[in-house]
N, C-alpha and C positions, 0 to 999 in steps of 0.2 A: 343325171346323165352328163358326162363330160363331153364337151364339143370344142372344136378349135375356136379361138377367140373371134376370128372373123365371122364364123358361122353364128356364134352367140350374138354378136353385134347385130347381125341381120334379123335373127329371131326376135331380139329385143325391140328393134325398130318396128317390125311388123306388129308386135304386141302392143306397144305404146301408141302406135298410129290409130288403133281402134278401127281400122278399115275392114277387118274380117275376124271371124271367129277362128281361133287357132285349131279348132277341130275340123275345119273345112280345108283339108290339105291342099287341094288344087288352088284355092284362093290364097292360101299362105304362100305357096310357090309363086303365084302370079304377083302378089303384093311385094314379095322380096325382090323379084326382078324389077318391078316398077320403082322401088325405092333405091335401087342401085346396089343390090346385094345378090349378084348372080351366083356366087359361090355358096350362099345359103340355100338358094333354090336348088342347086345341083346336089348339095349335101342331103337335103330332104328327099329328093328323088332317089338317091343312092342308098339311103339309110332309113327306110320307112319304119322298121321296128324300133330303132333307136329314137326316132322322132316321137313315136307314140309313148315310149318310156319317158322321155323328157317332158312331154306335155303333161303327163300325169304325176311325175315325180319331181320335175324341175330340171332346168338346164344349168350347168356350171361351165364357165369358160376355162379351158385349159390353156396353158402356155406352150 
C-alpha cells in the first residue's frame, strides 16, 4: 500500500517503538500522536480500509 512519506514515517515510528500492536487501531492512532506524527494519525482515521490493506500487505512510502 503506497502512502505519503510523512505517513510512512509515522507508521514506521509506531511499529519500531513496540508500544502497541499494529492491529489495535485506536492505540496506533494515539501512539502516532504521542510520537509527534499527527498527520499519520489523521491518515489512519481517514483511510481505515487502506490502513488494513497496508498492515497485511505492507506499506511503501510514495514521493
